mmCIF file of the N, C-alpha and C atoms, coordinates in Angstrom:
data_MODEL
# 
_entry.id   MODEL 
# 
loop_
_atom_site.group_PDB 
_atom_site.id 
_atom_site.type_symbol 
_atom_site.label_atom_id 
_atom_site.label_alt_id 
_atom_site.label_comp_id 
_atom_site.label_asym_id 
_atom_site.label_entity_id 
_atom_site.label_seq_id 
_atom_site.pdbx_PDB_ins_code 
_atom_site.Cartn_x 
_atom_site.Cartn_y 
_atom_site.Cartn_z 
_atom_site.occupancy 
_atom_site.B_iso_or_equiv 
_atom_site.pdbx_formal_charge 
_atom_site.auth_seq_id 
_atom_site.auth_comp_id 
_atom_site.auth_asym_id 
_atom_site.auth_atom_id 
_atom_site.pdbx_PDB_model_num 
ATOM 1   N N  . UNK A 1 1  ? 31.215  10.516  -21.203 1.00 0.00 ? 1  UNK A N  1 
ATOM 2   C CA . UNK A 1 1  ? 30.762  10.500  -19.833 1.00 0.00 ? 1  UNK A CA 1 
ATOM 3   C C  . UNK A 1 1  ? 31.983  10.616  -18.918 1.00 0.00 ? 1  UNK A C  1 
ATOM 4   N N  . UNK A 1 2  ? 31.933  11.577  -18.015 1.00 0.00 ? 2  UNK A N  1 
ATOM 5   C CA . UNK A 1 2  ? 33.067  11.835  -17.129 1.00 0.00 ? 2  UNK A CA 1 
ATOM 6   C C  . UNK A 1 2  ? 33.169  10.757  -16.060 1.00 0.00 ? 2  UNK A C  1 
ATOM 7   N N  . UNK A 1 3  ? 34.397  10.392  -15.747 1.00 0.00 ? 3  UNK A N  1 
ATOM 8   C CA . UNK A 1 3  ? 34.640  9.406   -14.693 1.00 0.00 ? 3  UNK A CA 1 
ATOM 9   C C  . UNK A 1 3  ? 34.621  10.115  -13.344 1.00 0.00 ? 3  UNK A C  1 
ATOM 10  N N  . UNK A 1 4  ? 34.029  9.454   -12.346 1.00 0.00 ? 4  UNK A N  1 
ATOM 11  C CA . UNK A 1 4  ? 33.991  9.998   -10.998 1.00 0.00 ? 4  UNK A CA 1 
ATOM 12  C C  . UNK A 1 4  ? 34.804  9.088   -10.091 1.00 0.00 ? 4  UNK A C  1 
ATOM 13  N N  . UNK A 1 5  ? 35.684  9.688   -9.317  1.00 0.00 ? 5  UNK A N  1 
ATOM 14  C CA . UNK A 1 5  ? 36.487  8.893   -8.398  1.00 0.00 ? 5  UNK A CA 1 
ATOM 15  C C  . UNK A 1 5  ? 35.619  8.468   -7.214  1.00 0.00 ? 5  UNK A C  1 
ATOM 16  N N  . UNK A 1 6  ? 35.990  7.373   -6.539  1.00 0.00 ? 6  UNK A N  1 
ATOM 17  C CA . UNK A 1 6  ? 35.208  6.939   -5.380  1.00 0.00 ? 6  UNK A CA 1 
ATOM 18  C C  . UNK A 1 6  ? 35.075  8.022   -4.306  1.00 0.00 ? 6  UNK A C  1 
ATOM 19  N N  . UNK A 1 7  ? 36.134  8.800   -4.068  1.00 0.00 ? 7  UNK A N  1 
ATOM 20  C CA . UNK A 1 7  ? 36.076  9.874   -3.082  1.00 0.00 ? 7  UNK A CA 1 
ATOM 21  C C  . UNK A 1 7  ? 35.069  10.952  -3.464  1.00 0.00 ? 7  UNK A C  1 
ATOM 22  N N  . UNK A 1 8  ? 35.092  11.328  -4.736  1.00 0.00 ? 8  UNK A N  1 
ATOM 23  C CA . UNK A 1 8  ? 34.147  12.340  -5.228  1.00 0.00 ? 8  UNK A CA 1 
ATOM 24  C C  . UNK A 1 8  ? 32.712  11.811  -5.162  1.00 0.00 ? 8  UNK A C  1 
ATOM 25  N N  . UNK A 1 9  ? 32.537  10.538  -5.480  1.00 0.00 ? 9  UNK A N  1 
ATOM 26  C CA . UNK A 1 9  ? 31.216  9.922   -5.403  1.00 0.00 ? 9  UNK A CA 1 
ATOM 27  C C  . UNK A 1 9  ? 30.671  9.992   -3.976  1.00 0.00 ? 9  UNK A C  1 
ATOM 28  N N  . UNK A 1 10 ? 31.509  9.668   -2.991  1.00 0.00 ? 10 UNK A N  1 
ATOM 29  C CA . UNK A 1 10 ? 31.080  9.709   -1.590  1.00 0.00 ? 10 UNK A CA 1 
ATOM 30  C C  . UNK A 1 10 ? 30.713  11.133  -1.188  1.00 0.00 ? 10 UNK A C  1 
ATOM 31  N N  . UNK A 1 11 ? 31.471  12.119  -1.635  1.00 0.00 ? 11 UNK A N  1 
ATOM 32  C CA . UNK A 1 11 ? 31.157  13.521  -1.346  1.00 0.00 ? 11 UNK A CA 1 
ATOM 33  C C  . UNK A 1 11 ? 29.806  13.913  -1.951  1.00 0.00 ? 11 UNK A C  1 
ATOM 34  N N  . UNK A 1 12 ? 29.539  13.447  -3.169  1.00 0.00 ? 12 UNK A N  1 
ATOM 35  C CA . UNK A 1 12 ? 28.269  13.752  -3.819  1.00 0.00 ? 12 UNK A CA 1 
ATOM 36  C C  . UNK A 1 12 ? 27.106  13.099  -3.076  1.00 0.00 ? 12 UNK A C  1 
ATOM 37  N N  . UNK A 1 13 ? 27.310  11.863  -2.631  1.00 0.00 ? 13 UNK A N  1 
ATOM 38  C CA . UNK A 1 13 ? 26.270  11.164  -1.884  1.00 0.00 ? 13 UNK A CA 1 
ATOM 39  C C  . UNK A 1 13 ? 25.984  11.893  -0.578  1.00 0.00 ? 13 UNK A C  1 
ATOM 40  N N  . UNK A 1 14 ? 27.019  12.315  0.132   1.00 0.00 ? 14 UNK A N  1 
ATOM 41  C CA . UNK A 1 14 ? 26.835  13.042  1.386   1.00 0.00 ? 14 UNK A CA 1 
ATOM 42  C C  . UNK A 1 14 ? 26.101  14.359  1.143   1.00 0.00 ? 14 UNK A C  1 
ATOM 43  N N  . UNK A 1 15 ? 26.438  15.049  0.069   1.00 0.00 ? 15 UNK A N  1 
ATOM 44  C CA . UNK A 1 15 ? 25.761  16.310  -0.253  1.00 0.00 ? 15 UNK A CA 1 
ATOM 45  C C  . UNK A 1 15 ? 24.280  16.076  -0.531  1.00 0.00 ? 15 UNK A C  1 
ATOM 46  N N  . UNK A 1 16 ? 23.961  15.001  -1.227  1.00 0.00 ? 16 UNK A N  1 
ATOM 47  C CA . UNK A 1 16 ? 22.565  14.700  -1.539  1.00 0.00 ? 16 UNK A CA 1 
ATOM 48  C C  . UNK A 1 16 ? 21.786  14.273  -0.296  1.00 0.00 ? 16 UNK A C  1 
ATOM 49  N N  . UNK A 1 17 ? 22.411  13.487  0.586   1.00 0.00 ? 17 UNK A N  1 
ATOM 50  C CA . UNK A 1 17 ? 21.694  13.038  1.788   1.00 0.00 ? 17 UNK A CA 1 
ATOM 51  C C  . UNK A 1 17 ? 21.431  14.196  2.748   1.00 0.00 ? 17 UNK A C  1 
ATOM 52  N N  . UNK A 1 18 ? 22.221  15.262  2.679   1.00 0.00 ? 18 UNK A N  1 
ATOM 53  C CA . UNK A 1 18 ? 21.951  16.444  3.504   1.00 0.00 ? 18 UNK A CA 1 
ATOM 54  C C  . UNK A 1 18 ? 20.703  17.178  3.037   1.00 0.00 ? 18 UNK A C  1 
ATOM 55  N N  . UNK A 1 19 ? 20.288  16.950  1.799   1.00 0.00 ? 19 UNK A N  1 
ATOM 56  C CA . UNK A 1 19 ? 19.090  17.593  1.251   1.00 0.00 ? 19 UNK A CA 1 
ATOM 57  C C  . UNK A 1 19 ? 17.806  16.854  1.622   1.00 0.00 ? 19 UNK A C  1 
ATOM 58  N N  . UNK A 1 20 ? 17.921  15.640  2.148   1.00 0.00 ? 20 UNK A N  1 
ATOM 59  C CA . UNK A 1 20 ? 16.742  14.828  2.474   1.00 0.00 ? 20 UNK A CA 1 
ATOM 60  C C  . UNK A 1 20 ? 16.009  15.452  3.661   1.00 0.00 ? 20 UNK A C  1 
ATOM 61  N N  . UNK A 1 21 ? 14.691  15.567  3.527   1.00 0.00 ? 21 UNK A N  1 
ATOM 62  C CA . UNK A 1 21 ? 13.860  16.063  4.623   1.00 0.00 ? 21 UNK A CA 1 
ATOM 63  C C  . UNK A 1 21 ? 13.099  14.869  5.181   1.00 0.00 ? 21 UNK A C  1 
ATOM 64  N N  . UNK A 1 22 ? 13.441  14.464  6.405   1.00 0.00 ? 22 UNK A N  1 
ATOM 65  C CA . UNK A 1 22 ? 12.800  13.310  7.022   1.00 0.00 ? 22 UNK A CA 1 
ATOM 66  C C  . UNK A 1 22 ? 11.496  13.727  7.676   1.00 0.00 ? 22 UNK A C  1 
ATOM 67  N N  . UNK A 1 23 ? 10.486  12.860  7.631   1.00 0.00 ? 23 UNK A N  1 
ATOM 68  C CA . UNK A 1 23 ? 9.212   13.212  8.282   1.00 0.00 ? 23 UNK A CA 1 
ATOM 69  C C  . UNK A 1 23 ? 9.367   13.234  9.805   1.00 0.00 ? 23 UNK A C  1 
ATOM 70  N N  . UNK A 1 24 ? 8.531   14.049  10.429  1.00 0.00 ? 24 UNK A N  1 
ATOM 71  C CA . UNK A 1 24 ? 8.544   14.101  11.884  1.00 0.00 ? 24 UNK A CA 1 
ATOM 72  C C  . UNK A 1 24 ? 7.865   12.856  12.435  1.00 0.00 ? 24 UNK A C  1 
ATOM 73  N N  . UNK A 1 25 ? 8.007   12.652  13.720  1.00 0.00 ? 25 UNK A N  1 
ATOM 74  C CA . UNK A 1 25 ? 7.373   11.499  14.365  1.00 0.00 ? 25 UNK A CA 1 
ATOM 75  C C  . UNK A 1 25 ? 5.853   11.581  14.205  1.00 0.00 ? 25 UNK A C  1 
ATOM 76  N N  . UNK A 1 26 ? 5.304   12.786  14.354  1.00 0.00 ? 26 UNK A N  1 
ATOM 77  C CA . UNK A 1 26 ? 3.850   12.966  14.204  1.00 0.00 ? 26 UNK A CA 1 
ATOM 78  C C  . UNK A 1 26 ? 3.402   12.635  12.775  1.00 0.00 ? 26 UNK A C  1 
ATOM 79  N N  . UNK A 1 27 ? 4.145   13.081  11.774  1.00 0.00 ? 27 UNK A N  1 
ATOM 80  C CA . UNK A 1 27 ? 3.797   12.785  10.381  1.00 0.00 ? 27 UNK A CA 1 
ATOM 81  C C  . UNK A 1 27 ? 3.847   11.281  10.119  1.00 0.00 ? 27 UNK A C  1 
ATOM 82  N N  . UNK A 1 28 ? 4.837   10.613  10.678  1.00 0.00 ? 28 UNK A N  1 
ATOM 83  C CA . UNK A 1 28 ? 4.960   9.170   10.505  1.00 0.00 ? 28 UNK A CA 1 
ATOM 84  C C  . UNK A 1 28 ? 3.785   8.447   11.143  1.00 0.00 ? 28 UNK A C  1 
ATOM 85  N N  . UNK A 1 29 ? 3.399   8.859   12.347  1.00 0.00 ? 29 UNK A N  1 
ATOM 86  C CA . UNK A 1 29 ? 2.276   8.225   13.036  1.00 0.00 ? 29 UNK A CA 1 
ATOM 87  C C  . UNK A 1 29 ? 0.960   8.463   12.296  1.00 0.00 ? 29 UNK A C  1 
ATOM 88  N N  . UNK A 1 30 ? 0.757   9.674   11.789  1.00 0.00 ? 30 UNK A N  1 
ATOM 89  C CA . UNK A 1 30 ? -0.473  9.979   11.050  1.00 0.00 ? 30 UNK A CA 1 
ATOM 90  C C  . UNK A 1 30 ? -0.537  9.178   9.744   1.00 0.00 ? 30 UNK A C  1 
ATOM 91  N N  . UNK A 1 31 ? 0.577   9.088   9.067   1.00 0.00 ? 31 UNK A N  1 
ATOM 92  C CA . UNK A 1 31 ? 0.610   8.313   7.824   1.00 0.00 ? 31 UNK A CA 1 
ATOM 93  C C  . UNK A 1 31 ? 0.341   6.835   8.105   1.00 0.00 ? 31 UNK A C  1 
ATOM 94  N N  . UNK A 1 32 ? 0.946   6.312   9.166   1.00 0.00 ? 32 UNK A N  1 
ATOM 95  C CA . UNK A 1 32 ? 0.717   4.918   9.544   1.00 0.00 ? 32 UNK A CA 1 
ATOM 96  C C  . UNK A 1 32 ? -0.744  4.682   9.874   1.00 0.00 ? 32 UNK A C  1 
ATOM 97  N N  . UNK A 1 33 ? -1.340  5.596   10.639  1.00 0.00 ? 33 UNK A N  1 
ATOM 98  C CA . UNK A 1 33 ? -2.751  5.480   11.002  1.00 0.00 ? 33 UNK A CA 1 
ATOM 99  C C  . UNK A 1 33 ? -3.632  5.482   9.754   1.00 0.00 ? 33 UNK A C  1 
ATOM 100 N N  . UNK A 1 34 ? -3.348  6.373   8.806   1.00 0.00 ? 34 UNK A N  1 
ATOM 101 C CA . UNK A 1 34 ? -4.157  6.443   7.585   1.00 0.00 ? 34 UNK A CA 1 
ATOM 102 C C  . UNK A 1 34 ? -4.019  5.172   6.744   1.00 0.00 ? 34 UNK A C  1 
ATOM 103 N N  . UNK A 1 35 ? -2.832  4.608   6.688   1.00 0.00 ? 35 UNK A N  1 
ATOM 104 C CA . UNK A 1 35 ? -2.632  3.368   5.928   1.00 0.00 ? 35 UNK A CA 1 
ATOM 105 C C  . UNK A 1 35 ? -3.424  2.225   6.567   1.00 0.00 ? 35 UNK A C  1 
ATOM 106 N N  . UNK A 1 36 ? -3.355  2.115   7.899   1.00 0.00 ? 36 UNK A N  1 
ATOM 107 C CA . UNK A 1 36 ? -4.091  1.062   8.596   1.00 0.00 ? 36 UNK A CA 1 
ATOM 108 C C  . UNK A 1 36 ? -5.590  1.257   8.408   1.00 0.00 ? 36 UNK A C  1 
ATOM 109 N N  . UNK A 1 37 ? -6.069  2.496   8.534   1.00 0.00 ? 37 UNK A N  1 
ATOM 110 C CA . UNK A 1 37 ? -7.495  2.792   8.366   1.00 0.00 ? 37 UNK A CA 1 
ATOM 111 C C  . UNK A 1 37 ? -7.978  2.437   6.964   1.00 0.00 ? 37 UNK A C  1 
ATOM 112 N N  . UNK A 1 38 ? -7.222  2.832   5.947   1.00 0.00 ? 38 UNK A N  1 
ATOM 113 C CA . UNK A 1 38 ? -7.626  2.527   4.567   1.00 0.00 ? 38 UNK A CA 1 
ATOM 114 C C  . UNK A 1 38 ? -7.565  1.031   4.294   1.00 0.00 ? 38 UNK A C  1 
ATOM 115 N N  . UNK A 1 39 ? -6.591  0.340   4.867   1.00 0.00 ? 39 UNK A N  1 
ATOM 116 C CA . UNK A 1 39 ? -6.491  -1.105  4.678   1.00 0.00 ? 39 UNK A CA 1 
ATOM 117 C C  . UNK A 1 39 ? -7.696  -1.808  5.285   1.00 0.00 ? 39 UNK A C  1 
ATOM 118 N N  . UNK A 1 40 ? -8.067  -1.408  6.495   1.00 0.00 ? 40 UNK A N  1 
ATOM 119 C CA . UNK A 1 40 ? -9.240  -2.004  7.136   1.00 0.00 ? 40 UNK A CA 1 
ATOM 120 C C  . UNK A 1 40 ? -10.523 -1.696  6.371   1.00 0.00 ? 40 UNK A C  1 
ATOM 121 N N  . UNK A 1 41 ? -10.647 -0.453  5.905   1.00 0.00 ? 41 UNK A N  1 
ATOM 122 C CA . UNK A 1 41 ? -11.832 -0.066  5.134   1.00 0.00 ? 41 UNK A CA 1 
ATOM 123 C C  . UNK A 1 41 ? -11.949 -0.897  3.858   1.00 0.00 ? 41 UNK A C  1 
ATOM 124 N N  . UNK A 1 42 ? -10.854 -1.042  3.146   1.00 0.00 ? 42 UNK A N  1 
ATOM 125 C CA . UNK A 1 42 ? -10.886 -1.832  1.914   1.00 0.00 ? 42 UNK A CA 1 
ATOM 126 C C  . UNK A 1 42 ? -11.120 -3.311  2.197   1.00 0.00 ? 42 UNK A C  1 
ATOM 127 N N  . UNK A 1 43 ? -10.569 -3.819  3.297   1.00 0.00 ? 43 UNK A N  1 
ATOM 128 C CA . UNK A 1 43 ? -10.784 -5.223  3.656   1.00 0.00 ? 43 UNK A CA 1 
ATOM 129 C C  . UNK A 1 43 ? -12.262 -5.470  3.924   1.00 0.00 ? 43 UNK A C  1 
ATOM 130 N N  . UNK A 1 44 ? -12.906 -4.578  4.657   1.00 0.00 ? 44 UNK A N  1 
ATOM 131 C CA . UNK A 1 44 ? -14.337 -4.728  4.944   1.00 0.00 ? 44 UNK A CA 1 
ATOM 132 C C  . UNK A 1 44 ? -15.153 -4.611  3.667   1.00 0.00 ? 44 UNK A C  1 
ATOM 133 N N  . UNK A 1 45 ? -14.803 -3.650  2.809   1.00 0.00 ? 45 UNK A N  1 
ATOM 134 C CA . UNK A 1 45 ? -15.516 -3.468  1.545   1.00 0.00 ? 45 UNK A CA 1 
ATOM 135 C C  . UNK A 1 45 ? -15.431 -4.716  0.673   1.00 0.00 ? 45 UNK A C  1 
ATOM 136 N N  . UNK A 1 46 ? -14.222 -5.251  0.503   1.00 0.00 ? 46 UNK A N  1 
ATOM 137 C CA . UNK A 1 46 ? -14.062 -6.420  -0.360  1.00 0.00 ? 46 UNK A CA 1 
ATOM 138 C C  . UNK A 1 46 ? -14.667 -7.671  0.265   1.00 0.00 ? 46 UNK A C  1 
ATOM 139 N N  . UNK A 1 47 ? -14.666 -7.765  1.593   1.00 0.00 ? 47 UNK A N  1 
ATOM 140 C CA . UNK A 1 47 ? -15.336 -8.886  2.251   1.00 0.00 ? 47 UNK A CA 1 
ATOM 141 C C  . UNK A 1 47 ? -16.839 -8.833  1.973   1.00 0.00 ? 47 UNK A C  1 
ATOM 142 N N  . UNK A 1 48 ? -17.431 -7.634  2.084   1.00 0.00 ? 48 UNK A N  1 
ATOM 143 C CA . UNK A 1 48 ? -18.861 -7.482  1.812   1.00 0.00 ? 48 UNK A CA 1 
ATOM 144 C C  . UNK A 1 48 ? -19.173 -7.787  0.352   1.00 0.00 ? 48 UNK A C  1 
ATOM 145 N N  . UNK A 1 49 ? -18.367 -7.279  -0.551  1.00 0.00 ? 49 UNK A N  1 
ATOM 146 C CA . UNK A 1 49 ? -18.579 -7.527  -1.974  1.00 0.00 ? 49 UNK A CA 1 
ATOM 147 C C  . UNK A 1 49 ? -18.454 -9.019  -2.295  1.00 0.00 ? 49 UNK A C  1 
ATOM 148 N N  . UNK A 1 50 ? -17.468 -9.670  -1.717  1.00 0.00 ? 50 UNK A N  1 
ATOM 149 C CA . UNK A 1 50 ? -17.275 -11.101 -1.924  1.00 0.00 ? 50 UNK A CA 1 
ATOM 150 C C  . UNK A 1 50 ? -18.462 -11.888 -1.363  1.00 0.00 ? 50 UNK A C  1 
ATOM 151 N N  . UNK A 1 51 ? -18.965 -11.475 -0.216  1.00 0.00 ? 51 UNK A N  1 
ATOM 152 C CA . UNK A 1 51 ? -20.116 -12.158 0.380   1.00 0.00 ? 51 UNK A CA 1 
ATOM 153 C C  . UNK A 1 51 ? -21.355 -12.020 -0.497  1.00 0.00 ? 51 UNK A C  1 
ATOM 154 N N  . UNK A 1 52 ? -21.544 -10.839 -1.054  1.00 0.00 ? 52 UNK A N  1 
ATOM 155 C CA . UNK A 1 52 ? -22.697 -10.617 -1.942  1.00 0.00 ? 52 UNK A CA 1 
ATOM 156 C C  . UNK A 1 52 ? -22.583 -11.503 -3.176  1.00 0.00 ? 52 UNK A C  1 
ATOM 157 N N  . UNK A 1 53 ? -21.432 -11.504 -3.816  1.00 0.00 ? 53 UNK A N  1 
ATOM 158 C CA . UNK A 1 53 ? -21.257 -12.327 -5.012  1.00 0.00 ? 53 UNK A CA 1 
ATOM 159 C C  . UNK A 1 53 ? -21.359 -13.817 -4.685  1.00 0.00 ? 53 UNK A C  1 
ATOM 160 N N  . UNK A 1 54 ? -20.846 -14.211 -3.536  1.00 0.00 ? 54 UNK A N  1 
ATOM 161 C CA . UNK A 1 54 ? -20.954 -15.606 -3.122  1.00 0.00 ? 54 UNK A CA 1 
ATOM 162 C C  . UNK A 1 54 ? -22.421 -15.996 -2.944  1.00 0.00 ? 54 UNK A C  1 
ATOM 163 N N  . UNK A 1 55 ? -23.211 -15.120 -2.331  1.00 0.00 ? 55 UNK A N  1 
ATOM 164 C CA . UNK A 1 55 ? -24.640 -15.381 -2.172  1.00 0.00 ? 55 UNK A CA 1 
ATOM 165 C C  . UNK A 1 55 ? -25.347 -15.490 -3.508  1.00 0.00 ? 55 UNK A C  1 
ATOM 166 N N  . UNK A 1 56 ? -24.988 -14.639 -4.458  1.00 0.00 ? 56 UNK A N  1 
ATOM 167 C CA . UNK A 1 56 ? -25.596 -14.692 -5.796  1.00 0.00 ? 56 UNK A CA 1 
ATOM 168 C C  . UNK A 1 56 ? -25.253 -16.013 -6.476  1.00 0.00 ? 56 UNK A C  1 
ATOM 169 N N  . UNK A 1 57 ? -23.987 -16.418 -6.403  1.00 0.00 ? 57 UNK A N  1 
ATOM 170 C CA . UNK A 1 57 ? -23.565 -17.676 -7.026  1.00 0.00 ? 57 UNK A CA 1 
ATOM 171 C C  . UNK A 1 57 ? -24.272 -18.851 -6.367  1.00 0.00 ? 57 UNK A C  1 
ATOM 172 N N  . UNK A 1 58 ? -24.367 -18.869 -5.058  1.00 0.00 ? 58 UNK A N  1 
ATOM 173 C CA . UNK A 1 58 ? -25.053 -19.961 -4.350  1.00 0.00 ? 58 UNK A CA 1 
ATOM 174 C C  . UNK A 1 58 ? -26.539 -20.003 -4.752  1.00 0.00 ? 58 UNK A C  1 
ATOM 175 N N  . UNK A 1 59 ? -27.153 -18.841 -4.892  1.00 0.00 ? 59 UNK A N  1 
ATOM 176 C CA . UNK A 1 59 ? -28.549 -18.774 -5.311  1.00 0.00 ? 59 UNK A CA 1 
ATOM 177 C C  . UNK A 1 59 ? -28.722 -19.344 -6.714  1.00 0.00 ? 59 UNK A C  1 
ATOM 178 N N  . UNK A 1 60 ? -27.830 -18.969 -7.624  1.00 0.00 ? 60 UNK A N  1 
ATOM 179 C CA . UNK A 1 60 ? -27.926 -19.456 -8.999  1.00 0.00 ? 60 UNK A CA 1 
ATOM 180 C C  . UNK A 1 60 ? -27.619 -20.954 -9.074  1.00 0.00 ? 60 UNK A C  1 
ATOM 181 N N  . UNK A 1 61 ? -26.680 -21.424 -8.274  1.00 0.00 ? 61 UNK A N  1 
ATOM 182 C CA . UNK A 1 61 ? -26.372 -22.855 -8.273  1.00 0.00 ? 61 UNK A CA 1 
ATOM 183 C C  . UNK A 1 61 ? -27.508 -23.671 -7.665  1.00 0.00 ? 61 UNK A C  1 
ATOM 184 N N  . UNK A 1 62 ? -28.318 -23.051 -6.857  1.00 0.00 ? 62 UNK A N  1 
ATOM 185 C CA . UNK A 1 62 ? -29.493 -23.734 -6.298  1.00 0.00 ? 62 UNK A CA 1 
ATOM 186 C C  . UNK A 1 62 ? -30.472 -24.133 -7.393  1.00 0.00 ? 62 UNK A C  1 
ATOM 187 N N  . UNK A 1 63 ? -30.576 -23.332 -8.429  1.00 0.00 ? 63 UNK A N  1 
ATOM 188 C CA . UNK A 1 63 ? -31.461 -23.671 -9.549  1.00 0.00 ? 63 UNK A CA 1 
ATOM 189 C C  . UNK A 1 63 ? -30.934 -24.893 -10.305 1.00 0.00 ? 63 UNK A C  1 
ATOM 190 N N  . UNK A 1 64 ? -29.631 -25.029 -10.426 1.00 0.00 ? 64 UNK A N  1 
ATOM 191 C CA . UNK A 1 64 ? -29.037 -26.134 -11.146 1.00 0.00 ? 64 UNK A CA 1 
ATOM 192 C C  . UNK A 1 64 ? -29.281 -27.434 -10.373 1.00 0.00 ? 64 UNK A C  1 
ATOM 193 N N  . UNK A 1 65 ? -29.189 -27.388 -9.055  1.00 0.00 ? 65 UNK A N  1 
ATOM 194 C CA . UNK A 1 65 ? -29.389 -28.574 -8.238  1.00 0.00 ? 65 UNK A CA 1 
ATOM 195 C C  . UNK A 1 65 ? -30.820 -29.067 -8.220  1.00 0.00 ? 65 UNK A C  1 
ATOM 196 N N  . UNK A 1 66 ? -31.795 -28.228 -8.544  1.00 0.00 ? 66 UNK A N  1 
ATOM 197 C CA . UNK A 1 66 ? -33.204 -28.610 -8.497  1.00 0.00 ? 66 UNK A CA 1 
ATOM 198 C C  . UNK A 1 66 ? -33.654 -29.342 -9.743  1.00 0.00 ? 66 UNK A C  1 
ATOM 199 N N  . UNK A 1 67 ? -32.856 -29.336 -10.789 1.00 0.00 ? 67 UNK A N  1 
ATOM 200 C CA . UNK A 1 67 ? -33.273 -29.952 -12.054 1.00 0.00 ? 67 UNK A CA 1 
ATOM 201 C C  . UNK A 1 67 ? -33.395 -31.442 -11.948 1.00 0.00 ? 67 UNK A C  1 
# 
């Protein structure tokens, strides 16, 4: 394995960072909006699912209390 000097390493890092394509402000805002939308959608879905299962468990536990 070839040794790389610190100076050469810094040059390689600079060359690689010049290849990075940063998202535009619009792309960042759209991505943020989609993440927030999906998070809210999943939160509502799991809240509804949890409520349904909670109701089922409460219904079944009602039979145990009547004995």
